[in-house]
C-alpha positions, 0 to 999 in steps of 0.5 A, a space after each residue: 743554456 737553451 730553453 724549449 719552448 720560449 714561453 716556459 709555462 705555456 704548451 706550444 700546441 699539439 706535438 707527435 710522440 713518434 717525431 724524432 725532431 721534436 723533443 718535447 713530444 719524446 720527453 712527454 711519451 717517456 712521462 706517459 710510459 713512466 706513469 704506465 710502468 708505475 702502474 703495473 708496479 702498483 698493480 703487481 703489489 696489489 695483486 700479491 697473494 700472501 695466504 700460503 706464506 704467512 704461518 699465523 694471523 700475526 705474520 699476515 697482518 704484519 706482512 699485509 701492513 707492509 703491502 699496504 704501505 707499499 701500495 701507498 708509496 707507489 701512488 701516482 699523484 696526478 698534479 706531482 711531476 714523476 720526474 723533473 730532471 734528466 742527465 745525459 753523461 758522457 760515459 757510462 756512470 761507474 758502479 760505485 755511484 750506481 750503489 743502491 740503499 742499504 740492503 739493496 743490490 746495485 741498481 741497474 742504472 749503471 748500464 745507461 748513459 741517459 737518466 731521468 731523475 724524479 721522486 721515486 724509482 720507477 722500472 719497466 717489466 723486465 726491471 730496467 730503470 725508467 725514472 731514477 730516485 733523486 736520493 741515489 748516488 747517480 743522480 747526485 750530479 744533478 744537483 752539484 754538477 757545474 761548469 766548473 766541475 761537470 761530473 762527467 755530465 754532458 747535458 742537464 735538463 730541467 722540465 717545466 710543468 703545468 699541473 701534471 702535464 710536461 709543457 717546457 725544458 731547459 738544457 745546461 751543456 755542462 761540458 760545453 765551454 762556448 755555452 755561458 752559465 746562466 740562471 735556470 728560468 725553470 728553477 726561478 719559476 719553481 722557486 716563485 710558483 704560488 704557495 696554496 695548500 701545505 708546504 711542498 718538497 724542494 726536490 726539483 730545486 735543491 742547490 748545491 749547498 743544500 744538497 751537501 747537508 741532505 747527503 751528509 752521513 748518518 753517523 754525525 750530527 748536522 746543525 744548520 743556521 739558516 736565515 729566513 727563506 734559506 730552505 733550512 726546514 726543507 733541507 732537514 726534511 729532505 735529509 730525513 728522506 735521504 737518510 730513510 733511502 740510504 740506511 732504510 735497514 737501520 732506521 726501520 729498526 731504531 725509528 726516525 722523528 721530526 720535532 716542531 715548535 707547534 702543531 700548526 707547524 707540524 700540519 704545514 709541513 706534513 705533506 712533505 715526506 709522503 710526497 717523497 714516498 716516505 709515509 713512516 716518519 713520525 712528527 711531534 712537538 717537544 711538549 708531546 715528548 714530555 707529556 708525562 702530566 696534564 699540563 694546565 698552568 704557566 709560568 712567568 717568564 722569570 720562573 720559566 727561565 730558571 726551571 729551563 736552566 740546565 742547572 735544574 739537572 743537577 738539583 734532579 739528580 741530587 734529590 732523586 739520589 737522596 732517596 738512597 739511605 745507608 743501611 744500619 741493620 744486617 740482612 739475614 737471609 733463612 734457607 731451611 735450617 740455615 741463617 745467612 747474615 749480610 752485615 751492614 757494613 757489607 750492604 753500605 759497600 754494596 750501596 756506595 759502589 752502585 751509587 759510585 757507577 752513577 747508573 740510573 736509579 731504577 737499574 741500580 735498585 734492580 741490581 740491589 738485590 742480585 747483589 745482596 744475593 750474590 754476597 750470600 752466595 759466596 757465604 754459601 760457597 765458603 761453607 762447601 755448599 754449591 749453589 747455582 744462579 737459580 739459588 741466587 735468583 730465589 734469595 733475591 726474592 726473599 722477603 728479607 732482601 726485598 724488605 731491605 731494598 725497599 729501605 735502602 732504595 725506595 722507588 721514586 715516582 718522578 711526578 711526585 718528586 718534582 712536585 715536592 721540589 716546587 712545593 717544599 722550599 726546604 727540600 729544594 734548598 737541600 737539594 739546590 744549595 750551591 746550584 741556585 741562589 735564593 731568589 731563584 729558589 723563591 722564583 720556582 717555588 709555587 705560591 699555593 703548593 698542590 696536594 697531588 700530581 693530579 691536582 697540580 697545574 703543571 706548566 710546560 717547563 714542569 713537564 720537562 723537569 719531570 721528563 728529566 727525572 723520569 730519565 734519572 730513574 730509567 733510561 729513555 728510548 733512543 731513536 736512530 735519528 732526530 730532526 729538531 726544526 726551530 731549535 732556537 727557542 728551546 731551553 737548555 732543559 728542553 734540549 736535554 729532553 730531545 737529546 735523550 731521544 737520540 743518545 745512540 743516534 744522530 739529529 739534525 738541528 735547525 734554526 736561526 739565531 736571530 728568530 729566538 723569541 724566548 726568554 731562554 732563547 739559543 745564545 750560540 749553537 756551540 752551547 745549545 749542541 752541548 746540552 743536547 749531548 752533540 757537542 761534536 756536530 758540523 755546523 753548517 750555515 746557508 745564507 742564500 735566500 730563495 724565498 724573501 724577496 730581496 727588497 723585504 729581506 734587506 728591510 728586515 735585516 735592519 733589525 739584525 745588529 740589534 737581535 743578532 749582531 754575529 750573523 751574516 745577513 740573508 742575501 736573496 738570490 731571487 731575479 724578482 725582487 717582488 714588491 714591498 710597501 710601507 703604508 701609513 693608515 688611520 683605522 683597521 678598515 685600511 688594513 683590510 683594504 690591503 688584504 683585499 688588494 693582495 687577494 687580487 693576485 694568485 697564492 695564499 695571503 697572510 695578515 700578521 698582527 700582534 696577538 692582542 690585535 687579532 680579535 679587532 682584525 678578525 672582527 674587521 674582516 668579518 664585517 668586510 665579508 672577507 673569509 679567513 683561516 686559522 694557522 695550520 688550516 689548509 689554504 684552497 683556492 676559495 679560502 686564501 687569507 689566514 690571519 696569523 698571531 705573530 707568536 704563530 707565525 714562525 716557519 710559515 710562508 705566504 705569497 703575500 703578507 700584510 704585517 699589521 703595526 710592527 711596534 705592536 708586535 715588539 711591545 707584545 713581548 716582555 722585552 725589547 730584544 725578544 719583540 725585536 726578533 718577533 718582528 723579524 720573523 713576522 717581516 720575512 713571511 712574505 714569498 712575493 710581497 709585503 706591505 707593512 701598515 701602521 697607525 703607530 710610528 715604526 720601531 726606530 731600528 727600522 729606520 
């Protein structure tokens, strides 16, 4: 591997773009030309006149929206490199690897041997490509080619930037057996670059094992088990970007959704997809998905566990179907001078057939009047009449038929149904018999039953039950692809809620069993995927750590035998070991001092502590004149310290972390295993260094 200049982060003085002996100057010239071409592409879109091509204002609005989104996607972000790599093929890439995304013609890059790889496709005035989208098949060797399998690539070049300026490059001669394989210094520098602001993309540093997951097809569901710092969240987001490129037409019709654990996390990751040119992907929490009622209450752990148990689905199914009453009276339809009688036994056969089909309650209720009307039409035909579909529809709307349907198959309000289950012990017992024992039923019953849906203090688990009941009545709309992050914390009923959003689509499930910090945390991915309705999903494991320093992840891994015995520990692949320090203290002033020390470095700083300790630490920071942010607030060069409750630390990362009182983090949870898992999460948020401060003894599991 060769590197120019020697100092990868420093400019080596003025260069002459016309000098053929100066490769860096030529690359800078190509960057300038590519930026100019991107501006021209944007100006071409901005100059479009749609006044004569739309039939009405609705079409005009829709087309203008598409144009506006295209203009946004073509934005040239000055501090974001337009391209980050280059491939020199030994031969012209094959046509199969030059194929465009779904619905597009093959891209013209097949005619070129030298390709620049970037975040989006850029072409010149005649349509020749200047930058190739990283998602194109022809770009794949940038991530996967190696000495062992060069994939017909002679040279792979990585570029280094300072701000938006190209300042360095690094070459790998993959087809040269005399050059030994070495670790990319530019790659290491990009991984270890200070983190200020929201999460950024990893498009320039995707590793081969990550790329395999990113480029896996749309048809199948993928579950990624990844320890701290393995890049699982970034992999999931880049997979969305890839799928939107490769299957754009299909996903434009069916939609995509990213589901995160909380709003702070979603705010942290929200800039990744726009940076990759994807602006239409929606984000939500599980609570957002099931927001049928206002959540104002909470459950204790025991009640939340029972309500989140998959057995509740059968309790709800029984409760919904219990509203169906077998008919005891015939239906008599009067048309003109004729009376048509459908006897009770025939009505019962119709009802039993609908129940046996096990279709949605609401769909069956809509089908019942048509079935009764059909029975009337059969009698009409037998008597010599020739009724058509219009007659059947008229009979289905007959008052006698409507009255029968209302009595046999009454409408069900999902929220009222759940309210009755949680407030009426007899109703719950009737439908939980043989499913929940007496103690479990008592656990979920409200001590003070609410009088109405509006007055009830619904908990998050109650909202999930209402969502399940809603789906039993009417089918939930399915999306084309769903990404579920931090999935290990979901209950079985929450998995079912997410699964309903992708019944006809696929999912990318991301998580780490060792970081499960809820009483109902996932025990195995096989079990979780079964609840999701994706039992045939492929489970991939990422074990190479790119974020957490070696000494930090080694220390945190001492907890694994106690919290997730079967998992493979993360192995840090970073050359920079970072730093790690255990510091005994006697007062909060020393915690503040540790924060001040870390603020002397470049990058973000997180002070993570047990939730109960946050007010005291906030007061200590304020007294010392140190400004601090809440989780989810964007760090800036002026405000780089975030005070993080341990309960909100999951999924976040900081260049430097002070972890306050590990034993208090453990004690803040309802049981020791959950507390140790919470501690494992807190220990692994640092990118460059960690200071653990403690006045109390450390948990014995860390000894």
